[in-house]
N, C-alpha and C positions, 0 to 999 in steps of 0.2 A: 503494500500499500504506500502511496506517495505521501510524503508529509513535509511540512515546513516548520523549523524550529527557529525562534527567535535567540539570537546570541546577544552579547553585550553591546552597547551603543557603541559605534565607531568614532574615532576622534574627528572625522571630518563632519559630524552632524547627521548621521542616518542611523541605519540599522543593518547588521550584518545576518543575512539568512542562510540557513542550511537546508538546502532543498534536494529531494530525492527520496529513495528508499533502499532500506537495508544500509550495506556498506557503499552503494553507489550514490554518494552526496556530494554536492558542490556548494561552496560559499558564494553568495552574491551580495555586494553592497547596495542598498537602496537608499537613495537620498530623502531627506525628511519629507519634502512636498510629495514625492511619489509614495512614500510609506504611509502618510495620513490618508491619501486618495485610496490606498489598497485595503486600509482598515476599515473605511467606511462602505466599500463596494464588495467585501468577501460576503458569500451566503452564511447565514447563521449556522446551518447544519454542518457545514464542512470545517469551518474554522471560527469558533466564537470567541474572536479576540477584538472586535470593534472597538468596544470600549476601553479596553487596556491599551491598544495601540494609538487611539486618539489622544491619550493622555501621557503616553510614554515619553514623549520628545517636548523638552520645554523650548521656548524660543531661543535660537541659537543661529548665529551667521556661519554659512558653510563657505569655508574658503576655497578658492580655484585650485585645481591640480598644480597649475603653473607656480602659484606663490608657494605651495607645499614644497615643490622640488627645487625652487630657486635657491641657490647659495646665499648665505647671509652676507650683507654689506660689511666690509672690513677696511681698516685703514693700514697702511705700511709706510715706514720711513726708512730709507737706505742710504748709507753713508759709506764712501769709498775714498781712501787715500792711498797714496804710494809713490812710487819713483819710477821715471823713465829717462832713456837716454837722450831724448829730444822731444821736439813737438813737431807733428807731422800730420797733414791733412789727406783727404782721399785723392787730390789731384797729383800727389807724389813729392812735393817739395819739403825740405826740412827748414825750421824757422828757429833761429837762435843757435848758440853754441852748446846748449845742454850742460848738465843734466837738468831734468825738470822734476818738480815736485808737482803732483797732480792730485786733485781732489773733487768729490762730487757729492750733492745732497739732492735725494729726490723724495718727495711726499706723494703718496698716492691714495685715491679712494677706489676700491675695487668691488666690484659686483654691485654697483649702485643703480645702474639700468638694466643690465643684462648679466647672467651668470658668466664670468670669465673676461668681463670688460674692466677698463682701468683708466681712470683720469689722473694725470700726473703733472706735477711741475718740478723743474729742476734746475739746478745751477752746477756748473762745472767751470774748473779754471786748470790751467796748466802754468808753472812759473818757471821761467828760464832763470837759473841759479847765477850764470855768468853776469847777466845784467840786471837780475831782479825784476824783470818784466812780466806781469801776469797777462795771459790770454784768456778770455772768459766767453762762455756760452751759456745762454738760459733758454727756457722753452716750455711751452704748453702742449701736452700731447694726450691724445685719446686712443686708447687701444680697443678695437671692435672684434670679438671672435666671429668668425664666418662659418667655420666647421669646427666642431669640438670633439668628435668620436675618433675612430680609428686613424685618421690622417687630419691633424688640426691644421687649420688656415686661420691666420690672423691678419687685421690691417690696423696700421697706425697712421692717423693724421694729425697735423699740428703746425705750430709756428714756432721759430727759433729766432734769437737775437745773438749774433756774434760781434764780439768787440775784440779785434786781434791786433794789437800795435805792431807785432813783428811780421805781419804778412803786408808786403809791399811797404808803403809809407803808413801804414795802419788802416785797417778796414773797419767800417760801421755797416753792419749787414742786417737785412731781414730776410729770412728764408721761409717758405712754406715747404714742408717735408712730408714725406709718405713712406710706407713701409709695407711690404707683403712678405710674410713668413709662412713657409709650408713645412709641416713636420711628417715624417714617415720613418720606417725603418728597413734596412737591407741586412739580412741575415742576423736578424735581433740586434743590429747596430743602429742606434738613431742617427737620422740623417736630416739635415735642415737645408732649405734653400730659401735664401732672403735677398730681397730686391729694395734698396733705398734709393728714393728719389730726393733730389734737392733743387729747389727753385728759388734762385736768389732774385728777389722782386724789387730790392731797393738796396743801393750800395754806392759808396764813392768810387768803387770799382767796376768794370763791366759787368752787367749782369747776364744771366743765362741759367742752364739747368745742367745736372750732372747725374749720372746713375751709377750706383755702387752695388755690384753683385756679388754675393758670396754663396759657397756651398760648403758645409763642414759637417763632420760627424764628431760625436762624443761617446767615446769607448770608456766603460767603467773598468777600471784597473784592480781596485781594491775596495772592499767594503768590510769595516771591523769596527766594533765598539762604537756605533754611531759616526764614524768618519768614513767619508766616501772620497776616492781618490780617481780622477777622471782625466782622459786625454782629449783634447778638443782640437781638431785640425782641419785645414781645408784651403782652397784657392780663393782670392778674391780679384775683381777687376773694375776698372773704372773708366767711363766714357763720358766726355763733356760736350756740352753745347754752348760754349760761349761763357762758361762761369769764369770769373776773373781774367777774361780774355783767352781762355784755353779751349781748344777744340779737338775732338776726335779720341782716339784711344790714348789712354794716359798711362796706366800701370796695370801690371799683373803681379800679383803677391801671392806667396804661400806662406802660411802662419800655423804655428802649433801654440797650445797652452796646456800647462799642467794645473789641474784644479783640485784643491782639496777644500772639502766643505764638512762642516759639522753644524747641524741646527741652523741657526741664522748667521752663520760665520762662514766666509769663504777667502781663501788665500789663492791667488793666481799668480803663476809666473809664465809669461809668454814671450815669444820670439817670432818675428816674420821677416821674410827676405821680399825685397822689392826689386822688380825689374822694369826699367824705364822703357814704353814703347814709342818714344819720340826722342830726337835729338834734344839734349838738354836736361832730360829727366835723368837724375842719377840712379844707378843700382845701388843700393844700401840696405842696412839691416835695421830694425827697430825692436827694442825690448821693453819690457816693463814688469814691474811686481806691485801688485795691487791687493789691499785688504779691505774686504766689504763686510760691513755688519748690519742686518736687516732685523727691524722691529716691526711686529705686526700686532693687532688686536682687533675686537669686535667694534663696529660702528653702530651706536645705537641712535636711531633716527626717529623723531616724533611722528 
Protein backbone atom coordinates (compact mmCIF):
# COMPACT_ATOMS: atom_id res chain seq x y z
CA UNK A 1 0.00 0.00 0.00
CA UNK A 2 1.28 3.48 -0.87
CA UNK A 3 1.89 5.81 2.08
CA UNK A 4 2.99 9.38 2.69
CA UNK A 5 4.97 10.14 5.84
CA UNK A 6 5.64 13.66 7.12
CA UNK A 7 9.22 14.20 8.25
CA UNK A 8 10.70 17.14 10.15
CA UNK A 9 10.31 20.61 8.74
CA UNK A 10 13.08 21.47 6.26
CA UNK A 11 15.31 24.52 6.85
CA UNK A 12 14.07 26.09 3.59
CA UNK A 13 10.55 26.54 5.00
CA UNK A 14 8.62 23.49 3.78
CA UNK A 15 8.16 19.82 4.55
CA UNK A 16 10.04 16.66 3.53
CA UNK A 17 7.69 13.84 2.51
CA UNK A 18 8.66 10.19 2.42
CA UNK A 19 6.55 8.73 -0.41
CA UNK A 20 6.25 5.09 -1.51
CA UNK A 21 5.50 1.64 -0.18
CA UNK A 22 7.60 -0.82 1.74
CA UNK A 23 11.31 -0.21 1.19
CA UNK A 24 10.71 1.60 -2.09
CA UNK A 25 10.46 5.08 -0.70
CA UNK A 26 11.69 8.47 -1.86
CA UNK A 27 12.07 11.79 -0.06
CA UNK A 28 10.44 14.84 -1.68
CA UNK A 29 10.70 18.45 -0.49
CA UNK A 30 7.41 20.38 -0.71
CA UNK A 31 7.49 24.21 -0.30
CA UNK A 32 5.21 25.76 2.28
CA UNK A 33 2.68 27.18 -0.21
CA UNK A 34 2.30 23.84 -2.02
CA UNK A 35 2.12 21.99 1.29
CA UNK A 36 -0.80 24.06 2.57
CA UNK A 37 -2.71 23.52 -0.67
CA UNK A 38 -2.04 19.79 -0.48
CA UNK A 39 -3.33 19.68 3.08
CA UNK A 40 -6.71 21.19 2.14
CA UNK A 41 -7.20 19.14 -1.02
CA UNK A 42 -6.51 15.60 0.28
CA UNK A 43 -9.63 13.41 0.71
CA UNK A 44 -10.40 12.74 4.34
CA UNK A 45 -10.63 8.99 3.85
CA UNK A 46 -7.09 8.69 2.48
CA UNK A 47 -5.03 11.01 4.65
CA UNK A 48 -6.87 12.79 7.47
CA UNK A 49 -4.13 15.37 8.01
CA UNK A 50 -5.76 18.54 6.71
CA UNK A 51 -6.10 20.27 10.02
CA UNK A 52 -2.62 19.19 11.15
CA UNK A 53 -0.94 20.37 7.96
CA UNK A 54 -2.77 23.68 7.85
CA UNK A 55 -1.24 24.67 11.18
CA UNK A 56 2.08 22.86 10.92
CA UNK A 57 3.96 25.75 9.33
CA UNK A 58 4.25 29.21 10.88
CA UNK A 59 4.84 32.20 8.62
CA UNK A 60 8.43 31.97 7.34
CA UNK A 61 10.25 33.45 4.35
CA UNK A 62 11.60 30.86 1.95
CA UNK A 63 15.08 31.83 0.74
CA UNK A 64 15.96 31.06 -2.86
CA UNK A 65 18.29 28.21 -3.73
CA UNK A 66 20.77 30.64 -5.25
CA UNK A 67 21.14 32.55 -1.99
CA UNK A 68 21.49 29.29 -0.08
CA UNK A 69 24.38 28.07 -2.26
CA UNK A 70 26.20 31.37 -2.68
CA UNK A 71 29.53 31.86 -0.91
CA UNK A 72 29.46 34.34 1.96
CA UNK A 73 30.98 37.79 1.32
CA UNK A 74 34.50 38.15 2.71
CA UNK A 75 37.29 40.71 2.90
CA UNK A 76 41.00 40.21 2.35
CA UNK A 77 44.13 42.32 2.76
CA UNK A 78 47.35 41.20 1.08
CA UNK A 79 50.78 42.69 1.81
CA UNK A 80 53.87 41.90 -0.27
CA UNK A 81 57.44 43.05 0.23
CA UNK A 82 60.78 42.04 -1.21
CA UNK A 83 63.82 42.75 -3.31
CA UNK A 84 64.55 42.64 -7.05
CA UNK A 85 67.67 43.27 -9.10
CA UNK A 86 66.00 46.06 -11.14
CA UNK A 87 62.75 47.67 -12.31
CA UNK A 88 61.40 46.29 -15.59
CA UNK A 89 58.20 46.78 -17.62
CA UNK A 90 56.52 44.42 -20.10
CA UNK A 91 58.01 46.29 -23.09
CA UNK A 92 61.48 45.05 -22.15
CA UNK A 93 63.50 47.97 -20.81
CA UNK A 94 65.29 48.21 -17.47
CA UNK A 95 65.09 51.42 -15.46
CA UNK A 96 67.54 52.54 -12.79
CA UNK A 97 70.77 50.90 -11.74
CA UNK A 98 69.12 48.65 -9.10
CA UNK A 99 68.64 46.85 -6.90
CA UNK A 100 65.07 47.65 -6.03
CA UNK A 101 62.93 47.35 -2.93
CA UNK A 102 59.38 46.38 -3.88
CA UNK A 103 56.15 46.47 -1.89
CA UNK A 104 52.45 46.08 -2.63
CA UNK A 105 49.22 46.42 -0.66
CA UNK A 106 45.87 45.07 -1.93
CA UNK A 107 42.47 45.30 -0.21
CA UNK A 108 39.58 43.26 -1.62
CA UNK A 109 35.90 42.52 -1.11
CA UNK A 110 35.14 39.00 -2.33
CA UNK A 111 31.83 37.28 -3.25
CA UNK A 112 30.00 40.60 -3.00
CA UNK A 113 27.90 40.31 -6.16
CA UNK A 114 28.68 36.76 -7.36
CA UNK A 115 30.43 33.73 -5.92
CA UNK A 116 34.07 34.03 -6.90
CA UNK A 117 34.07 37.73 -7.80
CA UNK A 118 36.43 40.29 -6.29
CA UNK A 119 36.58 44.09 -6.12
CA UNK A 120 40.10 45.28 -5.28
CA UNK A 121 42.18 48.40 -4.84
CA UNK A 122 45.97 48.22 -4.79
CA UNK A 123 49.11 50.28 -4.48
CA UNK A 124 52.53 49.07 -5.69
CA UNK A 125 55.98 50.64 -5.64
CA UNK A 126 59.53 49.75 -6.59
CA UNK A 127 62.32 51.98 -5.28
CA UNK A 128 65.68 52.13 -7.01
CA UNK A 129 68.25 52.00 -4.21
CA UNK A 130 71.04 53.65 -6.22
CA UNK A 131 69.05 56.87 -6.64
CA UNK A 132 66.35 56.49 -3.98
CA UNK A 133 63.68 57.06 -6.64
CA UNK A 134 60.30 55.35 -6.20
CA UNK A 135 58.13 54.28 -9.13
CA UNK A 136 54.46 53.75 -8.26
CA UNK A 137 51.29 52.13 -9.60
CA UNK A 138 47.74 52.32 -8.22
CA UNK A 139 44.59 50.63 -9.43
CA UNK A 140 40.94 49.63 -9.04
CA UNK A 141 40.10 46.15 -10.40
CA UNK A 142 37.04 43.92 -10.64
CA UNK A 143 37.39 40.17 -11.18
CA UNK A 144 34.42 38.37 -12.70
CA UNK A 145 34.21 34.55 -12.85
CA UNK A 146 32.88 33.36 -16.21
CA UNK A 147 33.34 29.60 -15.80
CA UNK A 148 33.87 28.03 -12.36
CA UNK A 149 33.82 24.25 -12.76
CA UNK A 150 36.39 21.92 -14.35
CA UNK A 151 37.99 24.59 -16.54
CA UNK A 152 37.73 27.97 -14.73
CA UNK A 153 37.77 31.15 -16.79
CA UNK A 154 37.91 34.60 -15.20
CA UNK A 155 37.96 38.17 -16.48
CA UNK A 156 39.44 41.27 -14.84
CA UNK A 157 38.67 44.84 -15.85
CA UNK A 158 39.81 48.08 -14.26
CA UNK A 159 41.88 51.23 -14.33
CA UNK A 160 45.44 51.96 -13.24
CA UNK A 161 47.52 55.04 -12.54
CA UNK A 162 51.27 54.84 -13.21
CA UNK A 163 53.77 57.43 -11.93
CA UNK A 164 57.22 56.34 -13.12
CA UNK A 165 59.99 58.96 -12.78
CA UNK A 166 62.68 56.61 -14.18
CA UNK A 167 60.84 55.89 -17.47
CA UNK A 168 61.87 58.41 -20.13
CA UNK A 169 61.88 61.82 -18.46
CA UNK A 170 59.14 60.63 -16.13
CA UNK A 171 55.69 59.30 -17.00
CA UNK A 172 52.27 60.29 -15.74
CA UNK A 173 49.92 57.62 -17.09
CA UNK A 174 46.31 56.45 -17.03
CA UNK A 175 45.62 52.89 -18.20
CA UNK A 176 42.52 50.84 -18.87
CA UNK A 177 43.44 47.21 -18.31
CA UNK A 178 41.88 43.82 -18.86
CA UNK A 179 42.78 40.21 -18.21
CA UNK A 180 41.48 36.77 -19.19
CA UNK A 181 42.82 33.72 -17.35
CA UNK A 182 41.89 30.15 -18.26
CA UNK A 183 42.79 27.19 -16.04
CA UNK A 184 42.94 23.50 -16.91
CA UNK A 185 45.23 20.54 -16.25
CA UNK A 186 47.44 18.33 -18.40
CA UNK A 187 48.31 14.94 -16.90
CA UNK A 188 47.20 16.30 -13.50
CA UNK A 189 49.54 19.29 -13.75
CA UNK A 190 47.69 22.65 -13.51
CA UNK A 191 48.04 24.78 -16.65
CA UNK A 192 47.18 28.50 -16.87
CA UNK A 193 46.78 30.68 -19.96
CA UNK A 194 46.69 34.42 -19.25
CA UNK A 195 46.21 37.45 -21.52
CA UNK A 196 46.77 40.96 -20.16
CA UNK A 197 45.80 44.03 -22.17
CA UNK A 198 47.04 47.55 -21.39
CA UNK A 199 45.45 50.57 -23.08
CA UNK A 200 47.31 53.80 -22.35
CA UNK A 201 44.59 56.44 -22.67
CA UNK A 202 46.40 59.48 -21.20
CA UNK A 203 50.12 60.16 -20.81
CA UNK A 204 52.89 62.66 -21.41
CA UNK A 205 54.42 59.91 -23.63
CA UNK A 206 52.85 58.42 -26.82
CA UNK A 207 49.68 56.47 -26.08
CA UNK A 208 48.73 53.06 -27.44
CA UNK A 209 48.00 49.48 -26.39
CA UNK A 210 50.02 46.40 -25.47
CA UNK A 211 49.26 42.71 -25.00
CA UNK A 212 51.17 40.50 -22.55
CA UNK A 213 50.59 36.76 -23.01
CA UNK A 214 51.63 34.04 -20.56
CA UNK A 215 51.38 30.26 -20.35
CA UNK A 216 52.59 28.62 -17.17
CA UNK A 217 52.30 25.46 -15.12
CA UNK A 218 52.41 24.95 -11.37
CA UNK A 219 53.78 21.62 -10.15
CA UNK A 220 53.53 20.59 -6.52
CA UNK A 221 56.93 19.41 -5.25
CA UNK A 222 56.22 18.82 -1.58
CA UNK A 223 53.35 18.96 0.89
CA UNK A 224 54.16 18.29 4.52
CA UNK A 225 52.91 19.63 7.87
CA UNK A 226 50.85 22.33 6.22
CA UNK A 227 53.71 23.58 4.03
CA UNK A 228 53.41 23.37 0.26
CA UNK A 229 56.36 23.77 -2.11
CA UNK A 230 55.58 24.34 -5.79
CA UNK A 231 57.40 25.16 -9.03
CA UNK A 232 55.76 27.63 -11.41
CA UNK A 233 57.28 28.10 -14.88
CA UNK A 234 56.45 29.11 -18.43
CA UNK A 235 56.94 31.56 -21.33
CA UNK A 236 55.65 35.11 -21.82
CA UNK A 237 55.44 37.39 -24.86
CA UNK A 238 54.71 41.11 -25.46
CA UNK A 239 53.27 42.87 -28.51
CA UNK A 240 52.75 46.65 -28.62
CA UNK A 241 50.61 49.01 -30.70
CA UNK A 242 52.30 52.34 -29.97
CA UNK A 243 52.61 52.29 -26.17
CA UNK A 244 55.42 54.72 -25.24
CA UNK A 245 56.13 54.86 -29.00
CA UNK A 246 56.93 51.12 -29.22
CA UNK A 247 55.46 48.92 -31.97
CA UNK A 248 55.44 45.25 -32.89
CA UNK A 249 57.02 42.21 -31.25
CA UNK A 250 58.89 43.29 -28.15
CA UNK A 251 60.18 40.48 -25.94
CA UNK A 252 60.01 36.75 -25.34
CA UNK A 253 60.64 35.58 -21.79
CA UNK A 254 60.91 32.30 -19.94
CA UNK A 255 60.66 32.35 -16.18
CA UNK A 256 60.38 30.10 -13.18
CA UNK A 257 59.52 30.57 -9.50
CA UNK A 258 59.91 28.40 -6.44
CA UNK A 259 56.92 29.07 -4.17
CA UNK A 260 56.63 27.98 -0.53
CA UNK A 261 53.30 28.58 1.18
CA UNK A 262 51.70 27.89 4.54
CA UNK A 263 48.21 29.14 5.34
CA UNK A 264 48.26 32.86 4.46
CA UNK A 265 52.04 33.22 4.08
CA UNK A 266 53.91 32.79 0.78
CA UNK A 267 57.63 33.07 0.00
CA UNK A 268 58.54 33.26 -3.70
CA UNK A 269 61.96 33.25 -5.37
CA UNK A 270 61.81 33.82 -9.14
CA UNK A 271 64.07 34.27 -12.15
CA UNK A 272 63.24 34.98 -15.79
CA UNK A 273 65.35 35.27 -18.91
CA UNK A 274 64.45 37.87 -21.54
CA UNK A 275 65.14 37.76 -25.29
CA UNK A 276 64.70 41.00 -27.23
CA UNK A 277 62.76 40.67 -30.50
CA UNK A 278 63.88 44.04 -31.93
CA UNK A 279 67.17 45.89 -32.22
CA UNK A 280 67.88 47.87 -29.10
CA UNK A 281 65.95 45.59 -26.76
CA UNK A 282 68.49 43.87 -24.49
CA UNK A 283 68.72 40.22 -23.61
CA UNK A 284 68.86 40.16 -19.85
CA UNK A 285 67.79 38.43 -16.67
CA UNK A 286 65.48 39.50 -13.87
CA UNK A 287 65.16 38.01 -10.40
CA UNK A 288 63.19 38.77 -7.25
CA UNK A 289 62.50 37.44 -3.76
CA UNK A 290 59.05 38.33 -2.36
CA UNK A 291 57.26 37.60 0.92
CA UNK A 292 53.44 37.81 0.97
CA UNK A 293 51.06 37.76 3.92
CA UNK A 294 47.29 37.52 3.39
CA UNK A 295 44.60 38.25 5.98
CA UNK A 296 40.95 37.28 5.44
CA UNK A 297 37.68 37.47 7.33
CA UNK A 298 33.90 37.41 7.00
CA UNK A 299 32.17 40.52 5.70
CA UNK A 300 28.98 41.25 7.62
CA UNK A 301 26.60 43.29 5.48
CA UNK A 302 23.33 44.80 6.64
